[in-house]
N, C-alpha and C positions, 0 to 999 in steps of 0.2 A: 721186472717185480711182477707179481700178483696183485689183481686187483684184492680192493678190499669192503666185502659186503656187506652192507651195511645194515645192522639191525637197530629198529627204531625206539631208541630211550624213552621212557616215562617219563617225563618231565614235568614238574609244577604247573597248572595250568590255572590255580583257582581255586580248586577243588581241596586244596590243605591251607590252613589257616598259616600265617606268618609267627604264629609263637608255637605251633605245633612240635614235638621234642622231635626231632633229628635222629632217625638213630642207624644204624646200619651193623649187619653181622658180617664179619671178615671171617669170622672160625668157617661161619659154612660154604662162602662163596669162595674161601683158600681151598678146602677142602673137594669142592666142585671142580676148582682151577685144575688139580692134578691129576682129572679123568681125561686127559686129552683124546681127539681123535687121530687114528694114525689111518694116512691115507697112502696108497701107494703110489695115487696121482705128483705128491709132490716130493720128485728128489733132488732137487735144488737143494741148497743150503737157506734161503729164503721161504716165508713161510707165509699163507695168509692168515687172520684173526679167527676165520673160521676153524681152521686145522689145531686153534688151541683151545678149543671147549667151548667159547664166546654164542656159538649158535644154539647152548642151552637155553630155554626158556624157564628164565626166575621168576617169581616171585618180585616187584620195583618195591623196595622201602625209599625212606627217604632218609639221605644222610646228614649227618655222623655225628655218631658220637654220641647221643645225648645231649646232646648242647641245641642251646635255642636259635634260632635262624635272629642273627642283632637288626633292632629297625635304624638304617643310619640314617644320615642327613640331616639333625640335629643343627641348626643353626649358632651363632657364636653368641654365648651366653655373657661375652663382657663388654662388648658391643652393642649387641642388640636380643637388653634381656626382657623386655615388653613382649615384641614378638617371641621370644624363648619360649614364652606362657601361654601367648594369647593363640596361633595355629598348630598348638599340639594337644589329642589327648591319649592317656594309654588305651583307652580305646579302639584307636586306629590302629596299632601294630597288629589287632586279630584281623584284620579283613581279610588277609592272602593273597595272592595276584589275579589278576584275567590277561587271558590272550586278545589283544587289541585287533588282530587280524583274525578271529577266530566271528565268523558272522554266519549267523542262522537262522533259520526259520524267526525261533525263539525275540530276536533282536527286531524284528519288523512287526507293522499291526496285524499282517494280514497274516492268514494259515491258507494251507493246501500244499497238492505236491510238484504244481505250478510256482509257490510259493517258493520253496526248499531248492528249485533253481534259477530262481531267477530275486534270492533273498540278496545277493552283493547290489544289485543295481536299485532295487528298492531303498535297500538301506541306505544307499548314497543319497535316495531321492528325499526322503525323509528329514537329512541332516539341514538344521535350522543354519541360515547363513543371516546376519544381520545385515540391512538393507545397507547401502554408503552414499547417500543423497549427495550430493550439490558438495561434494567433498572437494575436487577441482578449483569450482566458485569458492569457496569459504578460502583456501589458502590464497588464492587470489585479491579476497579481501582482508586478510590480516595487517597486523600495523604494519609491521617488517616490510611484505611486500608493498604496500600503499606508500610507504614513506619513502621506495625507491620510487615508485611511479610518480608522484606528487612534486619529486625533484629533478635535476639531471643528475644522472649515478656518476660519479667521481671518477674521473682519466688521468692519467696516467701521465699527461703534460698539462694538468690543467683545465683539459674542456671535456664536457661531458657530452653523455649520447641524449639524444631523443627519447620524451618519455615513450615514444609508438615502438623505437629502435628497443625501449626496455621490455618494455611489455610483451614485443613477440621474443625474448631473450629470457624471459620470464618462463612463457609457457613454456620455452623449446627445453629449457633445465629442467620443470616440471614434470614433462615428460620422458625424459630418462630416471628422475626420480622413481617416481611410481603411475600406475594408473590404477580405474577403479575395478575390485573384480569383478570376472564377468561369473555369475552366479549358475548358469548351464555349465559353462567350461570347467566351470569348480567341482557340479556334479560328476561329470565326466570323467574328470582327470581322478576324483576319490575312487570311484568305480574300479579306472584301468589300474590304478593305484595298489589297490587292495587285493585285484588278481595278483599284480607282481610280486608284491611280499610273501605272499603265499608261495608261488613257486618258487621263490630265492629262502624264504625261513622257514625254517620248523616250528616257531612261534614266538614272538614281540612281548614280552612279559612286562609287565606295569603293576605297581603294587597300589590298591586298591585304595590302602590307607595314605599314599603321597601324594594320589590323585585328590582324595577329599580334602587334605590339609589343601591345595591348589584350589579347588571351589569355596572353601570357607574363606581362602583370602579375597578371591573375586566378590565373593557377596559382601564382603566388605567394603566399595564400592572406589577401590583405587585401582588405577589401570594397572595391568600384569607387566614387567617385563623378563623373561627367561632369557639368564644369562649360560651359554652350555659350552662344553667341551664341543670338540673337531674332529670325530673320528675319521669321519667318511663325508665323501660328496653328498651321501645318498641322505644324509642326518638334514639337510636341508628340505627335503622330501619327507622323509619318517617324522618328522615329530610335529608340522602342523599337522601331517596325518592323526596321530595322536590324539592330539589337542581338540581338534575338529570330532573327531571320533566319541572323544568323554563332553562333547558340549560345553567347548568355550569357544565356539565360531571360529571366524577364519582368522588365521595367525599371520601376521605383517612377520615378513623374513627382510632380516639385512643380506643380502648376497655381496660377494666379493665380487664388484666387475670384471677383472683381472679372470678369473676363473671360468667364465662366461663369456659366448660367441653373441655377436649383436640381435640374431633370432631368438634364441636360447632368453636372452637379459627381457625380448618381450615377451615370451609365454610366461617367465615367471611372474613379471609384472603385473599380469593379468588373471595371475595368481593367487596375487597377494604382494610380491618380490619389492623391498625396496632396495634399490640402488641408489650408491653416492655417484654424482658425476664429478670428472676429473678434475673439473675447474674449481672444484672447492677447494686441491690441495695447493692451491697458485697462494702467491706471498699476500699477505695482509692487506697491502696496497694497489693490489691489484683490480680493477673497476670488474673483470670476467669472476675473479674471486669472492668477490662483493656478493656481486648477486647471485651465485650459488650458494653460497655460505646464507644467505638471508633466505632464498625460497627453501634449500633441506630443513634450515629452522621452522617455517614457517608448515612445511610438511610433518615435523616432528611434533609444533604442540596440535594442530587439529589431528593429529594421529590419538594422542595422549587426552583430549576432552571430547575424542568422542569414546574412548573407555577403549581400545579396542589390544589386544595385546602383541608383544613386541618381541619378537628372538632376536638374540646377538650373539654370535658366536666370540669367544673370548681368545680363543686361540686361533693360530693360523690354519690355514688348508693343508689337509695331510699332503707329507713326501716337499711340500714348500720349505727349502730352504730360509734359515732364518732364526729369528729369535719364535718365541714359545707362544707369547702373549702378542696379539694379533692390534695390528695399529689401526687398522680398523674396527674391531670393536669399542677399541677405546674411544674411537672418535664418536662413535654412536651412541656410547656409554655417555662420553662429556655431553652429547646434544641433551640426554635424559637429565642429565643432573642440573645443563644451565636451566631446562625447562622449568621444570620442580626451584629453580632458587628466581625463575623470575615471577613462582604463582598463578601460571598457568596454570598448572592441579598442585591440589592442596600438598601430596604425596604420592609416591609409587610403590610398588608392592616388586621388590625382586624375588627372582625365583631362581636359584642352582640349578641344573640342569645337563644331566650328562647319560649319552650315550655307549654301552660297549655290546662288541658282537667277538663270538668266537674267531672268526675271520673278518676281517675288515673286507667287504666284498669288491671293493675299488683298490686296494693297498697297493702303492707303490712308491717306493723308495729310492727310485731314480731321481737325481736333481735337476737332472736336464729336460724330462717331460712335465716337471710339476706345474710347471709354469704356463705352460700350453695351457688355450682357453677349450673350453668343452662347448661343441657344436649341438647342435642337433641332429646330425647325423651319426656322429662321431659317440655323442649317446645312446642312440638308438641301437651302434648296432654293439658298444660294450652291455646293453642291456640282454641283445640277443645272446651274443657271447656265454655273458652269464647264465643267460636259462641255458644253454644247450650243455654247457658244463653240468649244472645241476641237475639235469633230464638227463643225460649220460654215464651218470656216477651215484647219482643218490644222495651225494651227502647235501645235508641243508643248516647251513648253523643260526644258530639261537641268537636272540639279541636281549639286553634288557634295557630299557627306557626308567631312568632315575628321576624323580623333581625330588631336590634336597627342601626342610623347612621353607618358608617364604618370608621375608623380613622386609622391615619396613627401611625406607632410604632415608629419610628424615630423621631415624630414630641413629641411624648409622650415623649419618654426617654428626649430628650431635655429639655424639658418646663417643667420635671416630678420634683417639688422639694416640700420641708418638709414645713408648715407652723408652725412647732414647733421644740424646740431643742432636748432635752435629754428626754428621757422619761424615766419614773417609774411605777415598778410594783405595781401591786393592793394591796400587803401588803402592801406599803409604805403611798399608799394611802389614803387607805379606813380603813386600821385597827385600827390608834387614832382615825380617828372617832367613827367609831364604840365603841370602850372603853370607850369613854370620855377624851381621854388624850390632845384633842386638838376639836377645833374647825370646821377651815377652812383647806381648800382642797387650795395643793398645783399646780401651776398655770403648768402645765404638761400633758401630752400627758400620757395615760392607757398604758404599754405596755403589751399585750395579745395574742400570738400564739398557737393556740391549734394543728396547720395543722405540722404533725412531718415532718422533713427535711430527702427526700431520698438522696441515694447515686452521683443520675444525677445534684443532685440540692446543695447538697456541692462540688463537682468538680468546681462551679463557685465562683467567688468572692464575695465575704462581701456584695459588695457593690449590681452588680448582682442580687443575694438572695434577697434581700430588695426590690429590683427594681421587681420581679419579683412575690415577695406577695404582693406591693401594687398594681401593675398591674393587676394579679389576684382581688383580690377585688375590685377595682375600677370598672374593665369590668361586675364581678359579681353583682356590684351597680347597671349598665347599663339596664344590662338582666332582672333583678327584676323588676327597675324602668320601662320599657316598656313590660311589660308582663301584657295582659289585665286580670279584674277580671269575673271569671266565676259565673252565676247562683247560683249556689250550693255554692260557697263560702258568697256567699251577702246571701244567706237562711240560711246555717250554722250561721252565726256571728248574724241574726238576734235571732233565737231561743237559742243560746246559750248567750248573751247580751242584751237582750231585753225582750226576751218574753221565759221563764225557764217552766215559768209554764201553758202555751200554751197561743193562740191568736187565735181570733174568723179568717176567711179568708178574710172576705170583710176588715179588718185591718191589713192584712197582704200581699191585693194587694197595700195598701196605703204603709207603711213600705218599700213596695221593692222600690216601684218609688222612696221616699225620698233615701232612700242609694244608689241607681243606679245613683241619681242626686248627691249628694255630691260625689261620685267618680268621675264622671266626671266633677265636679267643682274643683277639686283636679289635673287634670289633668291626670288623668289616663284613661286608654280606658276599655271598656266591652267587654268580649266575645259575644255579643248575640244580637238577635236583633228582633222583632216581636208582634205578639200579647201578651199585656201584661198578659192577663188571659192563655193563650196558653204559655207562658215563664212560669210562677209560677204552671202551673200542669207539664209540664215536667220534674222541679223542684224535686217537691214534690215527681213525681215518679221515680226520679234516686236515691232518700234520702228515699222511703219507707221502707227500711227497718228499717232506724232509727227514724222516727217518726208515730204520730198514729194520725188517722183524728176520732174525737169525732163527733157526729151529736148533737145539741142543741135545744134546742125548739121554737128557731124562725128562723129555717129554714136553717142557718148557719152553715157554717161547725168548729172544735175549732182544732187547728193544735199542738201539742203536741210533744215536742222531746221524746223518746222512754229514760226512764229512764235507768241506767246500765252502764257496761264497751264502749259497742256502742258509748257513747258522745268523747272518744276520738277520734274519725273519725271525728266527728263534729269538733270536736277545730280544727283537725290538715285541713278541711275546711276553718276554719273561719281563720288560722293563712295566707291563701293566700290574705285576706283583710287587713291584718295588714300594710306591708307597704305604706298603702291609709292612713293613719291617724295615723302612728305612731307618729310624732314629737306633735300632738294632743294628743296624749295617755302619752308621756313619759310628756308633761308639767301637762294636770289631775292630773297622779298620782303622781306630784310634787306639785304641789297645796292640793292635798289629805294629804299629808305629813305637810304641814304646819300648816293647818286648823285643824288636829288630836292634837295636843297639847293644842289648843285653845276653839273651839266649838267639842262638842259631835258628832259622827257622825250620829247618829240616827238624831239631832237637823235640823230645818227647812230650807230652802234654805233661806228665807229670813235672819235669823242668822246669818250663815256663812258669807251672800252678806256683812255684816255690816264690818267683818274683813278688813283692809288693809292690800296689801300684797305686800312688798318692792321691786324693781327690782332685788337690790343684793340680798333679803331673796329667790327669786325665781330662780336665777342663780346658786344658792349655792346649794338649793336642786336638781335642773334640771341637776347640773355638780353627784351630786351625786347617784344620778340615772343613769346616765352613765356611771357611773365607775359600779357601779353595774352590769348591764344591759351587756350580753357577745356581744362581737364584732361580731360572728355569726350572733345574731339577728339586729345588726341595720347598721351592712355594709355600714357606714360612709366613704363617700368617704375620700381618704389619703391626699386630696389635701382640706380637709376643716377640721380646730381646733375644738375645743369642743366650743372653746367661740364662733364662728360663728355660731354653732349649738344650742346654748342655744341662741342668739339672735335669730335664726330660730323658735324655738319651742316658745319664749315669738310672735314672728309678728303673728303664725300660731292660737295662742288663742287669740286673738285680732281679728284677721279676721275672725274667728268664732262666734264670738261674744261671748268666753265667759269671756271674761277678759274685762275690761272697765277702760282707765284710771283716776284716780284721782286726781282735779289740787286743788292743797291746795292754799292759800291765799297769803302764801310766797313769791311761782315757780310765773314764768310767766306761759303764759297757754300753753298745748302742742300744739296747731297750730299756735303760733306765733314763726314761725323760724326768723324775722328779726331781733332780739335782743341776738338771740344766736351766741355765738363765735366760726364759722366756718373756721379752719383754710386752705387753700391752700393744706397743708401738709396733712391733716386728707380727706382731699375730694378727694385727687387723689392717695390715696392711694392703692397699690393693694389688693384683697381680701385676707383675711388672714391673713395679713402682718401688728401686731400690735406687738410697742414697747414701754420704759418705757416711751418715749415723749409724749403719749398718754393717761397716767393715769391721768390729769387732768378730759378730756374729760370722760373720762371712770367712772370717781367719780362722777361727775356730771351728767351721764346718768344713774347710778345705784341708785341717792336719787329719783327718780320716785315713785310713788306709784298706786295700780292698787285693784278693789276691782273686785268680781263675778259681772255678769250682770243679773239682775234684769227681764229680759225676761223670759216667761213662758216657752218654749222650751228649755230652759239652763240645766233645774237640770236633763233631763230624758239625754239630750249631753253627759253632766260631766259623769254620773254614765254611758251611753255606752264608754265612751272612759276611765274610770279604767277598765272596763271590758275586755278588748283587752289585756292588760297586767298581766290581773289576773293568769292564768292558770302558768306561768313562774313564778309570784312573790308568790305566794300560794305556790308552790313547792321547791321555795325558803326558804321559813321561814317553812314549815314543815321539812325540811333538817336539819333546824335552831333546833327546836323541836327533830329534833331524833338522834340529840350527846348525849343530858343525858344515851339513853338507845343502844348506836350502841357498837357494840361487836368490839373493836380493842385492836390491831391491827390487817389487814385484809388485803389483794390482793387490787388493786382499783377492780376490775372486782367484785368481793364478797363482796365488799360496796356497788358498785351498787345495787347489788342485796338484800344485807338488807332494802335500802334506797328503792330500787321499791316493796319489801312485806311494807315497813309501809308506802309509801303512800297509794296501792293498800287498804291497813284495811281503814285508817281513810277517804278515798274516799268511802268508802263501807257504812263507817259509817254518813259520814255529807252528800254524795249523791252528790256531787262535782267530778265527774269522771272524767273530763279535764284533772286533772293537775297529775295523775296518768299514766305518758306516760314513757317509757326509757330514750329516747331523753332528756326530761325533768332532768329525776335523775342524767345523764349522767351531764346535766351542770351543776345541782348545784354541784355534785361532783367537778368537775374541776373547779368553782367559786370558792368557800369553799380552796382548795389546793394554788391558785394564790392566795386569800385573807390570810393566812396564817392560816387559822381554822385547817387544815391538813395539815401533811408533811411525805414526803416518807423519809424512812432509808431503806438501805439497810438490806439484810439479806439473808441468801444459798437458800431459795425458791423462792427469787426476791423481787422487791421493797413491802413493806408493807406500809399502810397509818394509820397512828400516828396520835391522838389527839396532838398539838401542846402545847407547855408550856401556851401561854398567852392564852387559850380557853379552858383549863384543869377546872376551876371551874366554879359553875352552874350558879355565878351571871358574869361574862365572856357570857356563852353562852343564857343567859338571854337578856343580852346585845343585842345581835348579832338579835337574835327572833326579839324582837320590834323595833330593828333599818330596818328589810327589812319589818314587819307588818306595818310599818305608811304610805308606799306608798300601800297596797293593800288595 
């Protein structure tokens, strides 16, 4: 395949304010696109981007379509109303962006030709590093450690250890947890990292308004706790560098000890890293566990007392099989919550953080190699390979760092409340509906917790454990909502969900602009800017291993996703766009399930639009799909009930034009609110607070009917929304079809391997490779376990998965598959 020459796009680097109108001239660009260059050297069917007119130098404009760039990342107004008002001002929206890895002569105190060549090194020398004096001694003198040293540590057999032995054990564990930052090493590493980032990335953008919010929160006096997503192993180095360059000092990073070798852990500790000792996860009555947890508590108390910022990753490491929410992150967050409740500090400020890449530098979707620890030499070789690939092809990726609005932990703890009462398991909620034993869904929330509880979290009270789990889910939801959508995610979504068989380049430009506009209209930001043709060329050059360019007779290019297992990579990129359209996608699949029993799927859109859909039926189908989908995918706010989300789904379908309210002659017009019975009690009810007294109004609202819109754009948009959830639902349906040939009993990992092999085989036969993903196989197995399809039984070799008696028959398995396939 011909190489893709790289035409550097002019991206937004801070000179364009955030509220400047985003515009583009599609007509001019499409006219210029028709003037292609014909070269005799290209005799094959595949072509390069240069031959399609991309080499034309056009003036850069800022997309898109007269829309304003939204300011994302506001905190929850329900849980933290005071923080919602205090840490934000509308003037912050106009501050624009800055490129944090762009260091010039103006960033130093010196001037001259020599300074221009040494500006990066001089910049690293001028950064302020606050001293960290006697921190280890203060930890040894803390109340918890002194209580261990003043008495014998409890032993397993009723005998204790000598105080000298306990002191040596405390110092050993403290050396594993942290070390004082080395000033010279920090400056040297910052300089080297700055040079490395400039070689790897085209830019690293940060909104100045978001940074000013964080500075304002830091000036309030409370320690900063940054809670971040985890897209790359490089996040742990990039985020401290960004905050260090913006004057927030040395950021302490809570690293996962399983992902680093001992030599790498020693280096990271000297750079400000924190590591949880393995003894901290021992049982509550273990003497080693008691000592380790006491030392970690004292270290966190000293860290918060000194006002140093702390970074905690709420997501598991990239490529690691398992739940999305990190057990290690929840353990560190539990330590912070416990320190605040103990009065060590009056309050802390929580900052949701996210990092998005065009392409993740260390992207690895192989579950077998994700658990291998990263060593110094392994990391150095990976960096050299990445630098060589960037130098060889010249394609650099763009990065966006997102800092959402800070909020108070004390305020969240005070206002945090549940919108529902008792929860029920997925087995009690969905199994009777799947087996046809009942048709109604209980009016309760789903209880689904896949993240294991570690020893540090078990040491907390039960209500504090619940608080930590809900807080981590709430913050992760805020981080995902503030993440910008990159150009590769838009391109992968278009190729997978709309144009699997290929699309002309001129058409792709229009579709790219349309999807970008739809993203901006839903309050999500995009992580790119520049001239549209340059953006599309930059994106296709990054995806050059996943797409094929074919020349057509009209002089245009045909962009086709390369068939094969590489479609899984495009599916991962497309999943980054799912939060933008998640509500509409859930609603579209629910409508698809309603129409499945009435109209044939291949029937015309006009025939489907004749059918009336009652609000009661829509709510019922949306609830069924919400219960079926994993919580790790939905990431619903804990302060939002399922009923509120159903109403949000319905509102989104109406706003996007897919559903139109149908007014029957016997009912009042939908726009006539004068004759509706609106009581003051209902009008002033708090969000999410629904009681039995509102049943009359609820029943009246559920009597409304809708039908599909007859607009010309609706059929394509409806199919596009359904395709967003197709990989997950397709994997669940194939997992149900696999039950009759599964070799059970088997261990959980063994059964996941069986299912993954089956998914890969069927994907090869059907040509749909995006659902043959290890993470989707794990989600299917865990969902079926919660649903009661699979059950765990003890055995001498460990827990074994067996088929439950309720789904032992072929009829029950067919019912399960049919239940899932109605949404596909």
